[in-house]
Steps between C-alpha positions, in 0.01 A plus 500: 500500500799734533531502122141622461546770764824618344356497149188690607692769692756527221231540235314762706821696553596471132153602386505801733840612370396459138176689558684785673755527220233479231282769652789742551659475155416709196540267202590627158417359159599610154226489242595491134162441337160664502347209690634426847396228742563548870482216750545459872861540606726198538546556873127526559442173313781330697346631823165335426668182380705479821194568711297235318777240536539585869129453553511173305771365729310624806181330383686175444640535851155551647376180338808292591558612860279303745488803732315704241278220368273530801445873451201522263534875449856473368397222264258748341701822529827365354348390165300823475817709532676269255228531238483878557872540445491301176203707376697818573804350327288421193360856496848655522633288215196580280514881546590706192485869419514558125566853375481620141428825318122453537475430868555272794388138531514310827471122524441408860366176634217470625381844381562424134600759244464873549566771243519878491580713195736792549255742337225398744701550821331763718700459819816334627570459870728297722321274744707473817265230631609236248810680366385527141453765234132521404378621159135610484335530159194699391269209595647501856666163440812466712811318381790477741868422452658334800828628641667159501536478121842519337571806290310784663745756356445374145127491562502866598679580174221333300216700653404776253655841562165674544407265786842539661461876481154490665566228759880493529505522880283192537687305234833566674373323814502164321 
């Protein structure tokens, strides 16, 4: 059981370090074409992968260790956390922000596809609650770009100049 304890604590520590480093960095990306695809950063994906593997090992431990087999609550809670972490991992790996000269397309599981055209953008603001840049179009549809994507500097360069001029302060918060 010492192996399971060591692995769990090591994975929690590693995941915490990766998350801290990922949330404090400002990634850069060079874009050479009109169409650019942005995904979740490598560190953020590794964080969720480490967390999911740590929870997998912990769940296996709960089912192997006779001490935990008698605790009915842990036999339910451990698989719920495991399934939740793999759902979050799937969502992170499926996220895409696609930018071209017409507008912004977001592919996000389970919300599906969202789209906003540059000419229809009425407002841009930074949401400090979920750390994302939100574009609001004329139909009040909101499309948000999460902070954890790679290439925020290149993304800012692809936003049309007229929008940067009107909402530059909010865009710089990303």
